[in-house]
C-alpha angles and dihedrals in degrees: 000000000000123000121265116265098237114070105167122222120174095207093051092045091050092049093049103034107015129123095257092050091050092049092050093072134050093233089049089053087052090054092049091049093047090052090048092052091048088053099241113177090213118044097189133025098239 
């Protein structure tokens, strides 16, 4: 039986989907701003 595909790691998740990673690119900033406008309680997953 093979391992499941999702093996969670907080550090990896932060590096890939964290707030600083989002803010480092213009498209990421767009995502953050869109979530702010929508009124999301959490702007990023981790």
